[in-house]
BAVOGU-739610 format. One line per field, with one value per residue: residue number from 1; residue in one letter; x, y, z of N, C-alpha, C in turn. Coordinates in steps of 0.05 Angstrom, whole numbers, plus 5000, padded with zeros to 4 digits. Each point is the difference from the previous one (the first is absolute). Layout:
N
kenu c(NUM / ...)
drendren c(A / ...)
n.xx c(X / ...)
n.yy c(Y / ...)
n.zz c(Z / ...)
ca.xx c(X / ...)
ca.yy c(Y / ...)
ca.zz c(Z / ...)
c.xx c(X / ...)
c.yy c(Y / ...)
c.zz c(Z / ...)
//
This chain:
97
kenu c(1 / 2 / 3 / 4 / 5 / 6 / 7 / 8 / 9 / 10 / 11 / 12 / 13 / 14 / 15 / 16 / 17 / 18 / 19 / 20 / 21 / 22 / 23 / 24 / 25 / 26 / 27 / 28 / 29 / 30 / 31 / 32 / 33 / 34 / 35 / 36 / 37 / 38 / 39 / 40 / 41 / 42 / 43 / 44 / 45 / 46 / 47 / 48 / 49 / 50 / 51 / 52 / 53 / 54 / 55 / 56 / 57 / 58 / 59 / 60 / 61 / 62 / 63 / 64 / 65 / 66 / 67 / 68 / 69 / 70 / 71 / 72 / 73 / 74 / 75 / 76 / 77 / 78 / 79 / 80 / 81 / 82 / 83 / 84 / 85 / 86 / 87 / 88 / 89 / 90 / 91 / 92 / 93 / 94 / 95 / 96 / 97)
drendren c(X / X / X / X / X / X / X / X / X / X / X / X / X / X / X / X / X / X / X / X / X / X / X / X / X / X / X / X / X / X / X / X / X / X / X / X / X / X / X / X / X / X / X / X / X / X / X / X / X / X / X / X / X / X / X / X / X / X / X / X / X / X / X / X / X / X / X / X / X / X / X / X / X / X / X / X / X / X / X / X / X / X / X / X / X / X / X / X / X / X / X / X / X / X / X / X / X)
n.xx c(9900 / 4979 / 5013 / 4977 / 5008 / 4978 / 4993 / 4991 / 4980 / 4997 / 4975 / 4992 / 5005 / 4977 / 5015 / 5015 / 4977 / 4990 / 5023 / 5000 / 4974 / 5005 / 5021 / 4984 / 4981 / 5018 / 5009 / 4974 / 4995 / 5023 / 4993 / 4976 / 5015 / 5015 / 4978 / 4988 / 5023 / 5003 / 4974 / 5004 / 5023 / 4989 / 4978 / 5015 / 5015 / 4979 / 4986 / 5019 / 5012 / 4974 / 4998 / 5024 / 5007 / 5009 / 5020 / 5013 / 4979 / 4997 / 5027 / 4999 / 4978 / 5013 / 5020 / 4977 / 4998 / 5026 / 5001 / 4977 / 5011 / 5022 / 4985 / 4985 / 5022 / 5009 / 4977 / 5000 / 5025 / 4996 / 4977 / 5012 / 5021 / 4984 / 4986 / 5023 / 5011 / 4978 / 5000 / 5026 / 4995 / 4979 / 5017 / 5020 / 4980 / 4991 / 4978 / 4986 / 4991)
n.yy c(9071 / 5006 / 4983 / 4993 / 5000 / 5014 / 4977 / 4988 / 5014 / 4974 / 5003 / 4996 / 4976 / 4989 / 4982 / 5020 / 5012 / 4978 / 4996 / 5026 / 4997 / 4977 / 5012 / 5021 / 4983 / 4987 / 5024 / 5007 / 4977 / 5005 / 5025 / 4991 / 4983 / 5020 / 5015 / 4979 / 4996 / 5025 / 5001 / 4978 / 5010 / 5023 / 4988 / 4983 / 5020 / 5015 / 4983 / 4987 / 5024 / 5006 / 4977 / 5008 / 4979 / 4988 / 5012 / 4977 / 4985 / 5014 / 4999 / 4974 / 4998 / 5013 / 4984 / 4986 / 5018 / 5004 / 4973 / 5001 / 5019 / 4985 / 4979 / 5015 / 5010 / 4975 / 4992 / 5021 / 4997 / 4974 / 5005 / 5020 / 4983 / 4979 / 5015 / 5010 / 4976 / 4991 / 5020 / 4996 / 4974 / 5004 / 5017 / 4982 / 4984 / 5023 / 4999 / 4981 / 4997)
n.zz c(0552 / 5014 / 5015 / 5010 / 5025 / 4998 / 5011 / 4978 / 5009 / 5004 / 4994 / 5025 / 4993 / 4993 / 4987 / 4992 / 4995 / 4990 / 4987 / 4994 / 4995 / 4987 / 4989 / 4996 / 4993 / 4986 / 4992 / 4997 / 4987 / 4988 / 4997 / 4993 / 4986 / 4992 / 4996 / 4988 / 4987 / 4995 / 4994 / 4986 / 4990 / 4996 / 4990 / 4986 / 4993 / 4996 / 4985 / 4987 / 4997 / 4999 / 4988 / 4994 / 5014 / 4979 / 5013 / 4995 / 5005 / 5022 / 5003 / 4994 / 5014 / 5019 / 4992 / 5002 / 5020 / 5006 / 5001 / 5013 / 5015 / 5002 / 5004 / 5016 / 5010 / 5000 / 5009 / 5016 / 5006 / 5001 / 5013 / 5014 / 5003 / 5004 / 5017 / 5009 / 4999 / 5010 / 5017 / 5002 / 5001 / 5016 / 5013 / 4997 / 5007 / 4990 / 5014 / 4986 / 5025)
ca.xx c(4987 / 5001 / 4986 / 4995 / 5006 / 4975 / 4988 / 4973 / 4981 / 4978 / 4980 / 4998 / 4978 / 4982 / 5014 / 5019 / 4985 / 4990 / 5024 / 5008 / 4981 / 5005 / 5024 / 4993 / 4984 / 5019 / 5016 / 4984 / 4997 / 5025 / 5001 / 4982 / 5012 / 5020 / 4985 / 4989 / 5022 / 5009 / 4980 / 5002 / 5023 / 4996 / 4980 / 5012 / 5020 / 4987 / 4982 / 5014 / 5019 / 4985 / 4992 / 5022 / 5015 / 5028 / 5011 / 5013 / 4978 / 4987 / 5017 / 4997 / 4975 / 5001 / 5016 / 4982 / 4988 / 5016 / 5001 / 4975 / 5002 / 5019 / 4986 / 4982 / 5015 / 5011 / 4977 / 4992 / 5022 / 4998 / 4976 / 5004 / 5019 / 4987 / 4980 / 5014 / 5008 / 4976 / 4990 / 5019 / 4994 / 4974 / 5002 / 5015 / 4982 / 4973 / 4978 / 4986 / 4972)
ca.yy c(4975 / 4996 / 4975 / 5000 / 4976 / 4988 / 4979 / 5005 / 4990 / 4985 / 4995 / 4972 / 4983 / 4990 / 4979 / 5013 / 5014 / 4979 / 4990 / 5020 / 4999 / 4976 / 5005 / 5019 / 4986 / 4981 / 5016 / 5006 / 4975 / 4994 / 5019 / 4990 / 4977 / 5011 / 5012 / 4978 / 4987 / 5019 / 5001 / 4974 / 5000 / 5019 / 4990 / 4977 / 5010 / 5012 / 4981 / 4978 / 5010 / 5006 / 4976 / 4981 / 5003 / 4998 / 5025 / 4998 / 4999 / 5026 / 5017 / 4991 / 5010 / 5029 / 5007 / 4999 / 5026 / 5015 / 4985 / 5006 / 5027 / 4999 / 4987 / 5020 / 5020 / 4988 / 4997 / 5027 / 5008 / 4984 / 5008 / 5026 / 4997 / 4987 / 5019 / 5021 / 4988 / 4996 / 5027 / 5010 / 4985 / 5007 / 5027 / 4999 / 4989 / 5008 / 4981 / 5007 / 5009)
ca.zz c(5007 / 5029 / 5009 / 5028 / 5014 / 5011 / 4983 / 4991 / 5020 / 4989 / 5021 / 5010 / 4989 / 5021 / 5014 / 5017 / 5021 / 5019 / 5014 / 5020 / 5021 / 5016 / 5015 / 5022 / 5020 / 5013 / 5018 / 5023 / 5016 / 5013 / 5023 / 5021 / 5012 / 5019 / 5023 / 5015 / 5014 / 5020 / 5022 / 5014 / 5017 / 5021 / 5018 / 5014 / 5019 / 5024 / 5013 / 5014 / 5020 / 5024 / 5015 / 5004 / 5025 / 4994 / 4990 / 4974 / 4980 / 4999 / 4984 / 4973 / 4990 / 4998 / 4976 / 4977 / 4994 / 4981 / 4974 / 4986 / 4989 / 4978 / 4977 / 4989 / 4986 / 4976 / 4982 / 4990 / 4982 / 4976 / 4986 / 4987 / 4979 / 4977 / 4991 / 4985 / 4974 / 4984 / 4991 / 4979 / 4975 / 4988 / 4990 / 4974 / 4979 / 5007 / 4992 / 4976 / 5005)
c.xx c(5002 / 4984 / 4997 / 5007 / 4975 / 4990 / 4972 / 4981 / 4977 / 4979 / 4999 / 4977 / 4983 / 5013 / 5020 / 4987 / 4990 / 5023 / 5009 / 4980 / 5004 / 5025 / 4996 / 4985 / 5017 / 5018 / 4985 / 4996 / 5026 / 5003 / 4982 / 5011 / 5022 / 4987 / 4990 / 5022 / 5010 / 4981 / 5000 / 5024 / 4997 / 4980 / 5011 / 5020 / 4987 / 4983 / 5014 / 5018 / 4985 / 4996 / 5023 / 5015 / 5030 / 5011 / 5012 / 4979 / 4986 / 5017 / 4997 / 4974 / 4999 / 5016 / 4983 / 4989 / 5017 / 5003 / 4975 / 5000 / 5019 / 4988 / 4981 / 5015 / 5012 / 4977 / 4991 / 5021 / 4998 / 4976 / 5004 / 5020 / 4988 / 4978 / 5012 / 5009 / 4976 / 4989 / 5018 / 4994 / 4975 / 5000 / 5015 / 4982 / 4971 / 4979 / 4986 / 4972 / 4998)
c.yy c(4996 / 4976 / 5002 / 4973 / 4986 / 4979 / 5007 / 4987 / 4987 / 4996 / 4970 / 4986 / 4991 / 4979 / 5012 / 5015 / 4980 / 4988 / 5019 / 5000 / 4975 / 5003 / 5018 / 4985 / 4979 / 5014 / 5007 / 4975 / 4994 / 5019 / 4990 / 4975 / 5009 / 5011 / 4978 / 4986 / 5018 / 5001 / 4974 / 4999 / 5019 / 4990 / 4976 / 5009 / 5012 / 4980 / 4978 / 5009 / 5005 / 4975 / 4980 / 5006 / 4999 / 5027 / 4998 / 4998 / 5027 / 5019 / 4993 / 5011 / 5031 / 5009 / 4998 / 5027 / 5017 / 4986 / 5005 / 5028 / 5001 / 4987 / 5020 / 5021 / 4989 / 4997 / 5026 / 5009 / 4985 / 5008 / 5026 / 4999 / 4988 / 5018 / 5022 / 4989 / 4996 / 5026 / 5012 / 4986 / 5009 / 5030 / 5002 / 4992 / 5009 / 4981 / 5011 / 5012 / 5030)
c.zz c(5030 / 5007 / 5030 / 5012 / 5012 / 4982 / 4992 / 5019 / 4985 / 5022 / 5007 / 4986 / 5023 / 5017 / 5020 / 5023 / 5021 / 5016 / 5021 / 5023 / 5018 / 5017 / 5023 / 5022 / 5014 / 5020 / 5026 / 5018 / 5015 / 5024 / 5022 / 5014 / 5020 / 5025 / 5018 / 5017 / 5023 / 5024 / 5016 / 5019 / 5024 / 5021 / 5016 / 5022 / 5025 / 5015 / 5016 / 5022 / 5026 / 5017 / 5005 / 5026 / 4995 / 4988 / 4972 / 4977 / 4997 / 4982 / 4970 / 4988 / 4998 / 4976 / 4974 / 4992 / 4981 / 4973 / 4984 / 4987 / 4977 / 4975 / 4987 / 4984 / 4974 / 4979 / 4987 / 4980 / 4974 / 4983 / 4985 / 4977 / 4975 / 4987 / 4983 / 4973 / 4982 / 4990 / 4979 / 4974 / 4987 / 4991 / 4974 / 4977 / 5008 / 4990 / 4976 / 5005 / 5005)
//
């Protein structure tokens, strides 16, 4: 009597397929929000630093640039992590189509 440790794979129902699609689209929208925020920080840092006479304010705005890059990297990492989890879930449950 040999029993396998693999669970029985049931195909995704239509509801589950649509939920996976919504989750994938939400993940993409979240990535775009991270990109938008990062670009805003980088643009603000370069733009405002050019026109300021105060050295302390110039340093503050120049610091926006690495913060924007950091936000972008965090967003990409988060996107890939969630995408990997979603792909693992949908591969465990093949679609019915």
